[in-house]
C-alpha positions as CSV (number, residue, x, y, z in Angstrom):
1,M,-42.4,-12.7,25.6
2,P,-40.0,-15.6,26.1
3,K,-36.6,-15.0,27.6
4,Q,-34.1,-14.2,24.8
5,L,-30.4,-15.1,24.3
6,H,-27.6,-12.7,24.6
7,L,-24.7,-13.3,22.1
8,G,-21.2,-12.0,22.2
9,A,-18.6,-12.8,19.5
10,F,-15.1,-13.8,20.7
11,M,-12.9,-12.1,18.1
12,R,-9.3,-11.9,19.4
13,P,-8.0,-14.2,18.3
14,V,-10.5,-14.4,15.6
15,G,-10.4,-18.2,16.0
16,I,-9.7,-19.9,19.3
17,H,-8.9,-23.2,17.7
18,T,-5.2,-23.6,16.8
19,G,-6.1,-24.8,13.3
20,W,-8.6,-22.0,12.3
21,W,-6.1,-20.1,10.1
22,R,-5.2,-23.2,8.0
23,Y,-8.8,-24.0,7.2
24,P,-9.6,-23.9,3.5
25,G,-10.9,-20.5,2.5
26,A,-9.7,-18.9,5.8
27,W,-8.3,-15.4,6.1
28,P,-5.0,-16.3,7.8
29,D,-4.1,-12.7,8.5
30,A,-7.4,-11.7,9.9
31,N,-6.0,-10.9,13.3
32,F,-3.9,-8.1,11.8
33,N,-5.9,-7.0,8.8
34,L,-8.2,-4.0,9.4
35,G,-10.3,-4.6,6.3
36,H,-11.0,-8.1,7.4
37,M,-11.9,-6.9,10.9
38,V,-14.3,-4.4,9.4
39,H,-16.1,-7.1,7.4
40,L,-16.3,-9.4,10.4
41,I,-17.8,-6.8,12.8
42,Q,-20.2,-5.5,10.2
43,T,-21.4,-9.1,9.6
44,L,-21.9,-9.6,13.3
45,E,-23.8,-6.3,13.6
46,R,-26.0,-7.5,10.7
47,G,-26.6,-10.5,12.9
48,R,-27.6,-8.2,15.8
49,F,-24.9,-9.5,18.2
50,D,-24.7,-7.8,21.6
51,A,-21.0,-7.4,21.5
52,F,-17.7,-7.9,19.7
53,F,-15.2,-9.1,22.3
54,M,-11.4,-8.8,22.1
55,A,-9.1,-10.7,24.5
56,D,-5.6,-9.5,24.9
57,H,-2.1,-10.8,25.6
58,L,0.7,-8.7,27.0
59,A,3.4,-11.1,25.9
60,L,3.9,-13.7,23.2
61,L,2.3,-16.9,24.5
62,N,4.7,-18.8,26.8
63,M,5.5,-21.7,24.4
64,N,8.6,-22.9,22.6
65,R,9.5,-21.5,19.2
66,A,8.4,-24.6,17.4
67,A,4.9,-24.0,18.6
68,L,5.1,-20.2,18.4
69,R,6.0,-20.2,14.7
70,R,2.6,-21.9,14.1
71,S,0.6,-19.4,16.2
72,A,-1.7,-16.9,14.3
73,T,-1.8,-14.7,17.4
74,A,1.9,-13.7,17.1
75,T,0.8,-10.3,15.7
76,S,-2.5,-8.6,16.6
77,F,-3.8,-5.1,17.1
78,E,-3.9,-3.5,20.5
79,P,-7.6,-3.9,21.4
80,L,-8.6,-0.3,22.4
81,T,-7.0,1.1,19.3
82,L,-8.8,-1.3,17.0
83,L,-12.1,-0.9,18.7
84,S,-12.0,2.8,18.4
85,A,-11.5,2.4,14.6
86,L,-14.3,-0.2,14.4
87,A,-16.6,2.1,16.3
88,M,-16.5,4.4,13.2
89,V,-17.8,1.7,10.9
90,T,-20.6,0.4,13.2
91,S,-23.5,1.9,15.0
92,R,-25.0,-0.7,17.4
93,I,-22.8,-3.6,18.3
94,G,-21.0,-3.5,21.7
95,L,-17.2,-3.2,21.8
96,V,-15.6,-5.1,24.7
97,A,-11.9,-5.2,25.4
98,T,-9.7,-6.9,27.9
99,A,-7.4,-4.7,30.0
100,S,-5.1,-6.0,32.8
101,T,-5.3,-4.9,36.4
102,S,-1.8,-6.3,37.1
103,F,0.2,-4.4,34.4
104,D,-1.6,-1.1,33.8
105,T,-2.8,1.8,36.0
106,P,-6.3,2.7,36.9
107,Y,-6.1,6.2,35.5
108,H,-5.1,4.9,32.0
109,I,-7.8,2.2,32.0
110,A,-10.5,4.7,33.2
111,R,-9.5,7.2,30.5
112,R,-9.2,4.8,27.6
113,F,-12.6,3.1,28.2
114,S,-14.3,6.3,28.9
115,S,-12.9,7.6,25.6
116,L,-14.1,4.5,23.8
117,D,-17.6,4.9,25.4
118,H,-17.9,8.5,24.1
119,I,-16.4,7.7,20.7
120,S,-18.9,4.8,20.2
121,S,-21.9,6.6,21.8
122,G,-22.1,4.2,24.7
123,R,-21.1,0.8,23.4
124,S,-17.9,0.0,25.4
125,G,-17.2,-2.8,27.9
126,W,-14.2,-3.6,30.1
127,N,-13.2,-7.2,30.6
128,I,-11.3,-7.2,33.9
129,V,-8.4,-9.7,33.9
130,T,-5.5,-10.2,36.3
131,T,-3.3,-11.7,33.5
132,S,-2.2,-15.4,34.0
133,N,0.8,-15.4,31.6
134,P,3.9,-15.2,33.7
135,E,6.0,-13.9,30.8
136,A,3.9,-10.7,30.8
137,A,5.6,-9.7,34.1
138,L,9.0,-9.6,32.3
139,N,7.7,-7.0,29.9
140,F,6.7,-4.7,32.8
141,G,9.9,-4.5,34.9
142,L,9.1,-7.5,37.1
143,D,11.2,-10.6,37.6
144,D,8.4,-12.8,38.8
145,H,4.6,-12.9,38.3
146,L,2.4,-11.6,41.1
147,D,0.9,-14.2,43.4
148,H,-2.5,-15.4,42.2
149,D,-4.5,-14.2,45.2
150,E,-2.6,-11.0,45.4
151,R,-3.5,-10.3,41.8
152,Y,-7.2,-10.7,42.6
153,R,-7.0,-8.4,45.7
154,R,-5.3,-5.8,43.5
155,A,-8.0,-6.3,40.9
156,R,-10.8,-5.6,43.4
157,E,-9.1,-2.4,44.5
158,F,-8.4,-1.5,40.9
159,Y,-12.1,-1.8,40.1
160,D,-13.1,0.6,42.9
161,V,-10.6,3.2,41.7
162,V,-11.6,3.0,38.0
163,T,-15.3,3.3,38.7
164,G,-14.6,6.1,41.1
165,L,-12.7,7.9,38.4
166,W,-15.5,7.5,36.0
167,D,-17.7,9.2,38.5
168,S,-15.4,12.3,38.7
169,F,-17.9,14.5,37.0
170,A,-21.7,14.7,37.5
171,D,-23.6,14.0,34.3
172,D,-24.9,17.6,34.2
173,A,-21.6,19.3,35.0
174,W,-21.1,20.7,31.5
175,I,-22.5,24.3,31.1
176,R,-20.5,25.6,28.1
177,D,-22.0,29.0,28.4
178,Q,-20.2,31.1,25.8
179,E,-21.6,34.4,27.0
180,S,-20.4,34.0,30.7
181,G,-17.3,32.0,29.8
182,I,-18.2,29.2,32.2
183,F,-17.4,25.8,30.7
184,F,-18.4,23.6,33.6
185,D,-19.6,23.7,37.2
186,T,-16.7,23.0,39.5
187,D,-19.2,22.0,42.3
188,K,-20.0,19.0,40.2
189,L,-16.4,17.7,40.1
190,R,-15.1,15.2,42.7
191,T,-11.4,14.5,43.4
192,L,-11.2,10.7,44.3
193,G,-8.2,10.8,46.6
194,H,-7.7,7.1,46.8
195,K,-5.0,5.5,49.0
196,G,-5.2,1.7,49.4
197,E,-3.2,-1.5,49.8
198,F,-1.9,-1.4,46.2
199,L,-2.9,1.9,44.6
200,S,-2.7,5.6,45.2
201,V,-4.7,7.7,42.8
202,R,-5.6,11.3,43.4
203,G,-7.9,12.0,40.4
204,P,-10.1,13.4,39.1
205,L,-10.4,11.9,35.6
206,N,-9.9,14.5,32.9
207,I,-12.9,13.3,30.8
208,A,-16.6,13.5,31.1
209,R,-18.5,10.7,32.7
210,P,-19.1,7.8,30.2
211,V,-22.3,7.8,28.2
212,Q,-23.3,4.6,29.9
213,G,-22.3,5.9,33.3
214,W,-19.8,3.1,33.4
215,P,-18.7,0.9,30.5
216,V,-20.2,-2.6,31.1
217,I,-18.0,-4.6,33.5
218,V,-17.1,-8.0,32.2
219,Q,-15.2,-10.8,34.1
220,A,-14.0,-14.3,33.0
221,G,-12.2,-15.8,35.9
222,A,-13.6,-19.1,37.2
223,S,-11.3,-19.9,40.2
224,E,-12.6,-19.2,43.7
225,A,-11.0,-15.8,43.7
226,G,-12.3,-15.1,40.2
227,R,-15.9,-16.1,41.0
228,Q,-15.9,-13.9,44.1
229,L,-14.6,-10.9,42.1
230,A,-17.3,-11.5,39.5
231,A,-20.0,-11.8,42.1
232,E,-18.9,-8.5,43.6
233,T,-18.2,-6.5,40.4
234,A,-19.3,-8.1,37.1
235,E,-22.3,-7.4,34.9
236,V,-21.3,-10.0,32.3
237,I,-19.4,-13.2,32.9
238,F,-17.7,-15.0,30.0
239,G,-17.9,-18.4,31.5
240,S,-16.0,-21.6,30.7
241,A,-18.5,-24.4,31.5
242,R,-17.9,-27.5,29.3
243,D,-21.4,-28.9,29.5
244,I,-24.9,-27.9,30.6
245,T,-24.5,-29.5,34.0
246,D,-21.4,-27.4,34.7
247,G,-23.2,-24.4,33.3
248,R,-26.1,-24.7,35.8
249,A,-23.8,-25.3,38.7
250,F,-21.7,-22.2,37.8
251,R,-24.7,-20.0,37.3
252,T,-26.2,-21.2,40.6
253,D,-23.0,-20.5,42.5
254,I,-22.6,-17.0,41.1
255,H,-26.2,-16.1,41.9
256,A,-25.8,-17.4,45.4
257,R,-22.7,-15.3,45.9
258,M,-24.5,-12.3,44.6
259,K,-27.5,-12.7,46.9
260,A,-25.1,-13.0,49.9
261,L,-23.6,-9.7,48.8
262,G,-27.1,-8.1,48.4
263,R,-26.8,-7.9,44.6
264,D,-29.7,-8.8,42.3
265,P,-28.8,-11.9,40.2
266,D,-30.8,-10.4,37.4
267,S,-28.1,-7.7,37.1
268,I,-25.6,-10.1,35.6
269,K,-25.5,-12.1,32.3
270,I,-23.6,-15.3,32.2
271,L,-22.3,-16.2,28.7
272,P,-20.2,-19.4,28.4
273,A,-17.6,-19.5,25.6
274,C,-18.8,-21.8,22.9
275,L,-17.1,-23.0,19.7
276,V,-19.8,-23.4,17.1
277,T,-19.5,-25.4,13.8
278,T,-22.6,-25.5,11.7
279,G,-23.7,-26.9,8.4
280,R,-26.8,-27.5,6.3
281,T,-26.7,-31.2,7.5
282,H,-25.3,-32.8,10.6
283,A,-22.8,-34.8,8.5
284,E,-21.5,-31.6,6.9
285,A,-21.0,-29.9,10.3
286,E,-19.2,-33.0,11.7
287,E,-16.9,-33.1,8.6
288,K,-16.0,-29.5,9.1
289,R,-15.0,-30.1,12.7
290,K,-13.1,-33.2,11.8
291,L,-11.1,-31.2,9.2
292,L,-10.5,-28.4,11.6
293,D,-9.1,-30.8,14.3
294,S,-6.8,-32.4,11.6
295,L,-5.1,-29.1,11.1
296,V,-3.6,-28.9,14.6
297,H,0.1,-29.6,14.3
298,T,1.8,-31.7,16.9
299,D,4.2,-28.9,17.6
300,S,1.3,-26.9,19.1
301,S,-0.4,-29.6,21.2
302,L,1.9,-30.0,24.2
303,P,2.8,-26.3,24.5
304,N,-0.9,-25.4,24.5
305,L,-1.5,-28.1,27.2
306,S,1.4,-26.6,29.2
307,M,-0.2,-23.2,29.1
308,R,-3.6,-24.5,30.2
309,L,-2.1,-26.6,33.0
310,G,0.5,-24.0,34.1
311,V,3.2,-26.6,34.2
312,D,5.6,-28.1,31.5
313,A,3.6,-31.0,30.1
314,S,6.5,-32.1,27.8
315,K,8.0,-33.9,30.9
316,F,4.9,-36.2,31.3
317,E,4.6,-39.7,29.8
318,L,2.3,-39.1,26.8
319,D,0.4,-42.3,26.9
320,A,-0.2,-42.3,30.7
321,P,-2.9,-40.5,32.7
322,L,-2.3,-37.0,33.8
323,P,-0.1,-37.0,37.0
324,E,-0.9,-35.1,40.1
325,L,-0.1,-31.4,39.5
326,P,1.2,-28.7,41.8
327,E,-1.0,-25.6,42.3
328,T,-0.3,-23.1,39.5
329,N,0.2,-19.4,39.9
330,Q,-1.3,-18.9,36.4
331,S,-4.9,-19.6,35.5
332,R,-6.2,-22.0,38.3
333,S,-9.6,-22.3,36.6
334,S,-8.0,-23.4,33.4
335,Q,-5.9,-26.0,35.2
336,A,-8.9,-27.3,37.1
337,G,-11.0,-27.6,34.0
338,M,-8.4,-29.6,32.1
339,V,-7.8,-31.9,35.1
340,A,-11.5,-32.5,35.5
341,L,-11.8,-33.3,31.8
342,A,-9.0,-35.8,31.9
343,K,-10.5,-37.6,34.9
344,R,-14.0,-37.5,33.6
345,D,-13.1,-39.0,30.2
346,N,-10.1,-41.1,31.3
347,L,-7.8,-39.3,29.0
348,T,-4.0,-39.7,28.5
349,V,-1.7,-36.8,28.3
350,R,-1.6,-37.3,24.6
351,D,-5.4,-37.2,24.4
352,L,-5.5,-34.0,26.5
353,A,-2.8,-32.3,24.4
354,R,-4.8,-33.0,21.3
355,I,-7.8,-31.3,22.9
356,A,-5.7,-28.4,24.2
357,G,-4.3,-27.8,20.7
358,G,-7.9,-27.4,19.4
359,H,-10.5,-26.4,21.9
360,G,-11.2,-28.2,25.2
361,G,-14.3,-26.2,26.2
362,L,-17.9,-26.1,25.2
363,T,-18.6,-27.0,21.6
364,M,-21.7,-27.3,19.5
365,V,-21.6,-29.1,16.1
366,G,-24.7,-29.5,13.9
367,T,-27.4,-28.0,11.8
368,P,-28.8,-24.6,12.6
369,E,-31.8,-26.4,14.2
370,E,-29.6,-28.6,16.3
371,I,-27.5,-25.6,17.5
372,A,-30.7,-23.7,18.3
373,D,-32.0,-26.7,20.2
374,E,-28.9,-26.8,22.4
375,M,-28.9,-23.1,23.0
376,Q,-32.5,-23.1,23.9
377,E,-32.0,-25.9,26.4
378,W,-29.2,-23.9,28.1
379,L,-31.3,-20.8,28.3
380,E,-34.6,-22.4,29.4
381,T,-33.0,-24.7,32.1
382,G,-31.0,-21.9,33.7
383,A,-27.5,-22.9,32.5
384,S,-26.8,-19.6,30.9
385,D,-28.1,-16.3,29.6
386,G,-26.6,-16.7,26.2
387,F,-23.1,-17.5,24.8
388,N,-19.8,-15.9,23.8
389,I,-19.5,-17.5,20.4
390,M,-16.3,-18.6,18.9
391,F,-16.1,-19.6,15.2
392,H,-14.3,-22.5,13.6
393,T,-12.8,-20.2,11.0
394,V,-13.2,-16.7,9.5
395,P,-14.9,-15.5,7.5
396,Q,-16.9,-18.7,6.8
397,G,-17.8,-19.4,10.5
398,V,-19.1,-15.9,11.1
399,E,-21.1,-15.7,7.9
400,E,-22.6,-19.2,8.4
401,F,-23.6,-18.4,12.0
402,V,-25.3,-15.1,11.0
403,D,-26.9,-16.5,7.9
404,L,-28.0,-19.9,9.2
405,V,-28.2,-20.0,13.0
406,I,-29.4,-16.4,13.8
407,P,-32.6,-16.8,11.6
408,E,-33.4,-20.1,13.4
409,L,-33.0,-18.5,16.8
410,T,-35.1,-15.5,15.7
411,K,-37.9,-17.7,14.3
412,R,-38.2,-19.4,17.7
413,G,-38.4,-16.0,19.5
414,L,-35.1,-16.7,21.2
415,F,-33.2,-13.7,19.7
416,R,-34.0,-10.1,18.8
417,E,-35.4,-9.2,15.4
418,A,-33.7,-5.8,15.6
419,Y,-31.7,-3.8,18.0
420,E,-34.0,-1.9,20.3
421,G,-31.5,0.4,21.9
422,T,-28.2,2.0,21.0
423,T,-25.9,1.3,24.0
424,L,-24.4,-2.0,25.1
425,R,-26.2,-1.7,28.4
426,E,-29.5,-1.4,26.6
427,H,-28.7,-4.5,24.5
428,L,-28.0,-6.5,27.7
429,G,-30.9,-5.1,29.7
430,L,-28.5,-3.6,32.3
431,A,-29.2,-0.5,34.3
432,R,-27.1,2.6,34.1
433,P,-25.2,2.9,37.4
434,P,-25.8,5.9,39.6
435,N,-22.9,8.3,40.2
436,R,-21.5,7.4,43.7
437,F,-20.7,11.1,44.4
438,F,-23.6,13.0,42.8
439,T,-27.4,12.4,42.6
440,S,-29.2,13.5,39.5
């Protein structure tokens, strides 16, 4: 059987492109409309997607009000609350949410994701982020954002604590003997007792071990610190490669880091984010993308570029090349990617802002056959294990991908004909982790 693609759907925001909500026929309130979200996730489950992924923001995006008033992300559901609701109207698709290691506590994170895993019968995943937006710090009692490398050291310790809390109970701890009155075996309960550089957590967690052992661990950082954290902890990486050469280099680097750590590279799935626009003809697909790009207002372009660069781009000369930039304390991988793109394509600041206001990452535009050709090349040449799909608008983009691209991938044997398991780990071919404190 040939190797098959894994597909996630990037659904918060429901469209990554700034113009998605202005597209003809779009649901402009989709980010904050439960009925629309139910339709979208059920469509994706009909398409047999591995997972429905929700990013998160702990502050309104750091942009001026002229740009902010044009942002469809200004109001959105809290991810764990929404995914718990969506678990009730689905039965197979995975449910992945972002949660920050900088502005939350391990006990809360462990409890919420364990609860979601039990509510969904084993379909949850935790996307570990350190939070790059400096304005988030102001919402959590801090005057300044934590240092970049410090955030990643804290994240590494945070991961150890959360996974340790998930292992508080042995899987077979629960007796529930009504006659004797014994509910569980206290010999199969472990108090974590963690004291580290950043965290002090006694434990144990007051909830049974997750259905999957641990929810699937996801990571998206691409900086040096982010790559190392992913190599040490992640089971899925939502990558940011802009072309197939970058994809191969990134996957090779992650696999080399994992081997050096004694981890099996087959225990991770690398899924680059990809904005897909498809049509029944190539010209139709190109016209859709052209229309989408035309809907980006100039008020949004420079603020979006500033976010990606981690500096105020409004001070730059618009029709000149991007100047040398200081190291950012925000997302270093995002800054590096935009700088590399500007140098590679000889772009001015104005050019780069136009891209930042739309989508500056990997895109695929074409017929279902052309999209399948590109995805097949990525898979078969070792550039990725699949993709985290972003849609040009909703509901049209989701419905077209499921109705046009999925059948073409299935016909080629590149994608499943039906879900074979019930948990997210089973969809991804990932092993259930052993309990670090108890053997079965």
